[in-house]
C-alpha positions, 0 to 999 in steps of 0.5 A: 223457178221463184215466185215474185211480185210487182205493186207499181204503187207501193213506192214513193217516187226517188229523192234526190242523192243527201236527202234522207229516205224515209223508205225504200224506192224499189224492191227485189220482187222477192215478198209482196210488201214493200222492201225495207233499206239496208243501211251502211254507216261510215264515221269519220274522226279525223282526216284520212291520208291521201290515197287510202280508199273505201268500197261502197257497193264494189266501188272504190273511192280513194282519199286525196289531198286536194283535186279530187274528181270522179270516185275521189273525195278531198280528205282535207280540213276536219272529219266533217268535211271529210264526210260531206265530200265522200257523201258528194262523191257517192251520190254522183258516181256514174260507175256500174255498182257490182254488190251484192253478186247476183243482185246487181247488174253491170249497168246500174250506175251506182248513184242509181244504186244507194243514197249517202247522207250526211249529219255531222261527221257520219255518212250513212249509206241506204239502198235505193233498191231493196233486198235482204241480199244487202245484209251479206255484203261486207265493204273494205276500207283502208281510211284512217280516221275512219272506219265503217262502223256499221257494215250493211244491215236492215235490208229486207225483201219487197215487191218491184214497184215499177211495170215501167216508168213513165217519166225520166227522173226516177233516178239520179242518172236519168232512166229512159221513159219505159226504160225500166222495169218488170215487163221490161225485165230491165231492173238493173241494181235488182234480180230480174226476172229469171227462167221459170219465174212467176212474176204476179203483178197487182192491178189495185183496182182499175189501174192506168199507165200512159205514155203521151209520146213516142216511146218503147218499152223493150224486153230485155233477154229472158226466160227460155222456151221451155221455161219461161218468165210468166207475168200474171196480172193478179184477180184478187189470189194474191191481194184478195182486197183488190177484188177479182175484177182488177184491170192494168190498162196501158194507154198510149197517145203517140204521134206517126208511127209511135210503138207503144209495147215493144217486145223485142225478144232476142234469141234466148228470150221466152216470156208470157204477160198473162191477164184474165178474160172475165167478160165477153169484152173485159180483160184485167191487161188492156192495151190502149192507142190513140194515134193522131197522124195520118201516117198511122201508129201502133200499140204493139210491135213484136220482133220475132226472135224467141217467145213472147206469149201475151194471154187475155189481152183486150187489144183496143185502139179506139182513135186515129185520123179517119182518113187513114186507119181508124182504130187500127193496131199495128203488129210487126217487126222492127229487125230482122229474124232468123228463127221460125219460133215466133211470138204468140197472142193468146184469147186477145181481143183486137178492134178497129173503127170504134169511131168510125172513119177507118178505110179498111181493116188492117192489123198486120203491117210488116216492115220490108225486108224483114222477117216475121213469125206469129201465132194467135190462139183463141183471139177475137178481131172485131170490126165496128161500122162496117156497111161494105165487104172489107179484107183482114188484110195479113200480108199488107206491106209484106216484108221478106218472110211473113208467117201468120198461124191463127188458131180458134179465131173469132172474125166479127163485124165483117160484112159477108164477101169480105176477104181475108187479105188483098187482091194484091199482096205485095211482092216477097219472098216468103208469105204465108198464113194458116187458119185452124178452126176459126170462125170468120163470119162474114169473111167467106172469101178465101181466095184465089188472090193468085189473079190479082196484078202485082203479085205474079213474082211471088210464085210458089213462095205465099200461100194461105191455108184455110182449115176446120177440124169439126163440122163440115171440114172446110178448107182452102189453099191458095198459092200465088203462081200455083192455084186455089183449091177449096172445100166450102160447104157453103158453097154448095158446089156439086157432089158425087160419091165422097162423104164426110162422117156427118154424112155431109156430101163434099167435093174439092174445087180446083183452079189452076194460075193464070200465069203460065210461067208457074204452071206446067207438066213440071209444076202442076198445081197438086191436091193432098194425097187421097187414100184408100185401104184396099179392101181384104181377101174375103171380098177383093183378093190380091191382084190388078186393080182397077182405079177411078177418079171423077171429075167435072171440068167448067164448060170452057175447058171442054178441050182438055185432055189427059194433057191438062189434068191428070192423077198420081196413083201411088200403091204397093204391090204383092212383092212389097215394092211402092209403085207409081203410075201416072195418067199424064199423056203427053200426046193429050188423049181424051177424059172418059165420060163421067156420070152421076154428079148432084149437079151440073150447072153450079156459079153461074157455070156448066160443068162437064162430068169426066173421069180418069182410069188407071189400071195398074201395071201390078198385082196390088197387096191386100189391104194396103193403101191406094194413094192418088193425087190429083194434077192440074198441068194447065193455066185458068183463064180466071177462078171460075175456070176450074176443076171439081174432083171427087175425093172418093176414089173408087177401087175395083 
């Protein structure tokens, strides 16, 4: 692991080949200060013989009597002319440089690596991108009447000079806009960041890098999952003179579906782009996108192969055509994936509707027939100017596989009644989202979405799971095609015996799918196991046990029997064998009458207390677990036609 540095304002623009440089044009990242050039001196005393040769950074240049092409130079007339011809050949060479070992990749044309200049019969070759590694390079020559009078020397380590390039003219062999720089990990004539490296980036107060056309920064392979490359925007730690609140802002003004930051993370890529939050809406690493086309735009594309983490980033997209998406940031895949290890966004902020005119809130738009995995940790989603319930829209334009994980995120600005996603989330292969310990604000509708038209073909390959480990332990589990299960304290649904650790009474609401294709005896809607330890022998000896499971049916499901709802009871008998008993009755025997619920009128519906009793066929071993799963075998007419269950199973 190495510590490296990037100071994007430290070097001047590269000069044309043959112009004597006054300073280095980029560095190897190994020091905070500017790098110094290494030089090589070749002195001609006459005219070399034909087919004699000299190497420059691993590229061989051959003398010719006349007609030189490519990596050849005409050795004719006099020493000064030979020197000029060699200089011109070096500065025109598109052959990849290969030295020094470990510092130059095989993708760097020589003219981007060195700059040859001439004075009389003396050729001086300067390194454009510099580091001390050049001082150990030794070139070879078979030229007569010419010699290497000074091998490479004078090279000094220095900071990387580019986060990324904003034009194509920085080198003699043009580099595509945003196709070079430390964040893109494309520094082909230097040592790019390696697995485990930490790269500190200098912000210089408040610095902005702007792209005016459709371009993307593409992150090349780097790091490993256990040893990522970490890029840190400095907050006055490495460069105290900049103060503690510097900021780097990436701005993009693009047309159409312009992508700004394209973290194309291959299977062997793991990187962290890390900034620092220093205020409620202030970040020292910020992205701004301005789209001007009604077709939308995107400021962050992530292809989830490998692991890319962005920490403490303010994502702001303050303007777009009001007829489509105002202030929306698209996050999506640009290719196919095979790995479930996806990118992470940590402590990021998204904003929508800053300029008004938005139709809906929709950050996440994935491409069709693509795989997408994303984890978001401690992120904020801030919606402006909303006056009616809206949606987060995580599955809009869903493709084949889309998995979203939200941990400790906040949703601000939503009007009460807003929902997590569209009623119609599109047809695809595999779509899941989990929300753990999130603050939803006005997002109060977590589902179900299975009743909407157009999604019945999803079957069980889609789901939204919401849970909170603290407080009232709210959760919801929505599986289109199967059904919806939830506990939300704010819904004030009826309760019976079950009590949370904070003494809150609670219950679970279930509603099955309206699609008979996806629900039935062989495919029931099933709750997670509800378990209880049997008392020790001092209070309840080993023996046959009675297990009571309480529930309530909405009144228009009054005809339901043990063929429509039931439980699966798992226990351990006195011999140590695992036993399973089902209450399901194919002949439809009646449910027992229950009692004691806190309310039988809820959600404008009348509810009928029922219960299911199972008597174990075998003696239950003392102090072992009895586990019950509730199963719903019949379809529901709509979301209000459900079942309320009491999670407290009674054992006697």
